[in-house]
N, C-alpha and C positions, 0 to 999 in steps of 0.2 A: 830710099824713100824720097821721091821728089816732092818738094814743097814750093808752091808758087804764090805770088801775090798778084792778084788781078782785080782791078776796080775796087780797091780797099778790102778785098777778101783774101784771107790766107787759106790755101787749100793744099791737100796732100793725099797720098795714098800709100798703102802697103800691099804688096801683091802676094806674099807668101801666106799660106793658110794660117789663120783666117784672113781673108781679104778685107781691108778696111779703106774707106775713102771718106772725105768730108771737108767741110769748110767752116771758117769762122769769119763772120762779117764784122764790119766796123761797129755796128750797133750791138754786138754781142750775141747774135744768133748763131747757134751751132747746128749744123745739119750734116748728115752723113749716112753711110751704109756699112754694114758688117755682113759678110757672108761666110758661112762655115761649110766646109765640104761635108757632103752626106755620103755615107757608104761604109766601106770597111769590110771586115770579114763577115760573110753571110752564113758560114757553116759554124754552128755552135761548138762542135767538137774541136775545131782548130783555133778557137779563141784563146788568147792568153788571159791570165788573171780571172778564171772562172770563179763564180761565187762558191763559198764553202759553208757548211753547217757543221759545227763541232769539229772543224778541221778536215772534214770529208768533202772533197771536190764534187760538185754536182754535175756528174757525167752519167748519161744513161738512166735507167730506172733504179732508184735506190729505195729500199724499204725504210720505214721509220726507225727500225732497229739498226740498220746499217749506218744511219746518220747519228746514232748514239742518243736518240731521243727516247726517254723513258715513257712507257705507256701507263695509263691509269685505268683501273677497273671502274665499272659503273658505280660501285659503292664508294670508292675514293673520290670520284667526281661529285657524287651526292654530298659526301661529307664536307668537301671544300665549299660547295655551293651553300650548304646550310650554315657553315661557319661565317662565310662572307656576307650572305644576303639575309640570313635569318637570325643572326646574332648567336650562333652556336647552339641552336635548338637540336 
């Protein structure tokens, strides 16, 4: 990381990702740039650390049952709604 002092400014840079450069002037002004590489794996199937739901990795088409999510009947939904929003009517 080269650091220089020119005309009362201290400046430096780091070139490995992320790349950063900047300077600090005598009067305390700090200025600089940070650049992050964009890109990486573009094929979802080849990604590492894919998201999971209930421990099931999200690859391909998964049904709600395959994800271990319990479904509710319309009556169960209505009962929850009534208890929460209508005070248990």
